[in-house]
N, C-alpha and C positions, 0 to 999 in steps of 0.2 A: 504494500500500500504506500502510495506517495502523496505528499501534501504539497500544494503549490500556492504561491502568492504571485499576483500579477498586477501591474500598474501601467496605465496607458494615458497619453494625452494626445489629442488630435486638434489641429487648428487649420482651417482652410478659408480661402477667400476666392471662390470660383467667379469667373466672368459670366455675367448674364448675357445670354444670346437671345432669349425669348421669354416673354411674360404673356400668358394666356388668361383672359378673364371671360367667362361665359362663352367659350369657343371663339373669342376674338383676340387676335394678336395685338399686343400693345408694344410700342417701341420701348425696349428695355433701358430705362435710365435708372440708375441706382447701383448699390453695391450689396453684396451678401457676405456675411461673416459667420462662420460656423465653428463652434468649439465644443469639445467633449472630453471629459476625463472620467476614468473609472479605476476602481480598485477591486480585485476579485480574489477569491480563495477557492481552491478545488482539491478534490481527492481523486486519485486514479489508481488502477491496478493493472499491471501488464500480464496477459496470458498469451504466451507464445508470441504471435505477431499482432495481437489485438490489445488495445489499451482503451477501455471504457473510462469515462470520467464524468464527474458531476460537480457543480459548484454554484456559488452565488457571487453577486457583485453589487457594488454601490456606485452609481454614476450620476453625473450632471451633464445635460445636453442643452445647448443654447444655439439658436440660429437667429441672426438679426439682419433685417433688410433695412438699409438706410438710403436717404435721398430718393424717396419714391414719388417724386413729382408727377411722373407719367401715370400713376395710379390714383391721382387726386379724386376722380369721380367715384371711386370705389372705396378708398381708404383715406380718411381725413387726416391722418398723421403722416409725418415724414419718415417715421421709423416704425417697423413692425418687429416685435420680438416673440420668439417661440421657445418654450421651455418644456422639458419632459415632465410628465405627470407623476410617474412613480420613480423613485430613486433606487429602489432595490429590485434586483432581477435574479433569475436563475438560469442555468444552462446545463445541458447534457451533451455528451459527444462521444465519438468513437474514433480513435486513431488506428490506422492500419499501416504497419511497417513491412515492406517487402524486401527481398534481397536486392543487393546492388544499390542501396541508398534511396529507394523509391518509397514515398509515404503518401498516404491519403488521410484527410481529417474531415469528419462530418460533424456538424454542431447545430443544435437547436437552442434558441433563446426564448425565454418566457417572462411574463409579468410586466417588466418595464418596457420591453420591446418584443416584437414577434419576428423572428428571423430564422432562416435556414441558410447555412453556409457549407461550402465544400472547398477544400484546398488540396492541391497536389504539389508535391515538392520532390526535389532530387538533391541528395547530399553526396559529396565526394571528397 
């Protein structure tokens, strides 16, 4: 049985290429800032080439749209902020390690977000 601790921080400022409101394209003026941090704990056990794991996490997610003058008819503010509702979440996963450094990982997340992910990697 293994016990793991994980911490992540993510910050992005993507370029707006399109804003759609009620099926109508609006000229994208404004900026987007996204940040998220999380701390997680997990337990895993390896059986031959399979490693199932389960864990929990605490996170904060925030996305902010600023200078939204092009959306004035729909949003009266210059800034729109979005925050996550639940700070605590859970996840389960399965890692599969094959010969020659190939591995796969499948994970599902619940409560604070609903997501399914799959990853493939090669180590050498």
